[in-house]
N, C-alpha and C positions, 0 to 999 in steps of 0.2 A: 589450324585454320587452313582451309583450302579455297582457292578461287572458284567462283561460280561461273559457269559458262551460260551465256544468254544469246538467243538468236532473234528475240523480238527487237526490231529496229528502234533505235533511240535517236531523236533529233531535237535540238533546241538551238536558239540563237543567243549568244552572249554579247554584251556590250562592255567594252573596256579598252585596254591598250596592249600593245605587243612590243617585243624587242627580240633581237637575235641574241641567243645565249652567248655570253662571254665566258669561255672556259676558265678564265682567271677568277671568276666570281662564283659564289655559291648560288644555287637556284633560289633559295629562300630570300637572299638579298635582292635578287632581281624581281621576285614576286612581290615583295614589299614595296619596291620602287614603283612597280606598275599599279598596285592597289592604292598607293598613296597619291596617284594621279587620278584614279577612278572615283574614289569615295568623296573627295571635295566637290566634284561635279554633281554627283548624285544628291548629296546632302544639301549643297548650296542652291540647287535648283528644284529641290523636292521632287526628284524623279522617282516614281514608284517602282520598286524592284523587289525581288524575292529575298534579299538580304544574305544570299549564300554565295560566297566566293568560289569561283571555279578557275582552274588553271589548265590550259590546254598546251600540250607539248606536241610539236609536229616534226616530221622527218627532216625538215630543212633547218632544224635547230632554232625555230622560233618558239617563244614562250608568250602565251596570251593569257591575261588575267582580267576577269570581269565578273559580271552578274547577269542574270536573266531579268529583263524589265517586264513590268506588268503590261497587260494588253493596252495598246494605245500609247504607252509612254515613249516608244521609239519615235513617235511623231513630234515629241517636244523639241523645240529648237536647241536646247542645251544638249540633248542626246546626240545631235548631229556632230558634236565634237568628240564623240566616242567612236572607236572602231567597232565594227560589227563582225562577228565570226559565227558561222553556223557549224555546229558539230553534228556529224552523222556517224553512228555506229551501227553496224549490221550484225556481225557475229563477234562477240566480245567477252572478255573475262572481267569479273567484278570482285573486289575484296574490300574489306573495311579494316583500316588500321585504327586502333585505339591506343593513344599514348602520345608522347612528345613528337613534335614535327621532325626533329633531327633524326628520329629512328625510321622515318618513312623510307629512305633508301634500303635499309635492311629488310623491311617487310616486302618492299617491291622486289628485291633480289630473290627472296625466298619464294614469293608467288611466281616469279618468272621461272625459277628452277622447277617448281611443282608443275607448271604448265608444260614446260619442255619435257619433263618426265612422262607426262600424259600424252605426248605427241603433238602438242600445239606450238605454234610459233607466234610470237607477238609482233604487232605492227604499229601503225600510227593511225589516228592520234591516240595519245594517252591523256586522260582527263582526271584531275583530282578535284573532288568536291568536298569543301571544308565545312564541317558542322559548325554550329554556333560556338563562339569563343567562350572559354572558361579559363580562369587563371590556374586551375588545377590541371597541369599538363597530363596527368595520368588519365584524364577524362576527355581529352581532345579526340575528335572523331574525323577521319578523312576517308572517304570512299574513293577508290581508284577504278577507272574503267579503261581497258586497253583493247583496241581492235585486234582481232586474231586474223592471221593470214591462212 
């Protein structure tokens, strides 16, 4: 597997919550903490959304987890309790990891190594887009987008 390089700009706004990464914690733990704050608001207020979890990592060590809301949903009063983050990627690499989430760092390291070997340098943000949940870990899909410098 090799990362794909794209130069068609990508932009969308995510609604969710953020925190500053604690090096003593695993990213997965922090992501679940954030999503466990987001989904009760979405479900409890019937806020229409795309149902796809996205996690954004920034250079300042913040982790943002949320979803894209359907058109007009951002105006719903309950949505006001969610943080808003706009993601803009201009020239970026993309790859898809299929398998258990705990292997995402291994795939990411291999893709970064392949990019560096091809003369690219990664930057921020890095976005993980999680496919729909399945209890079969071998079928979990996560797309990663990382800005190139």
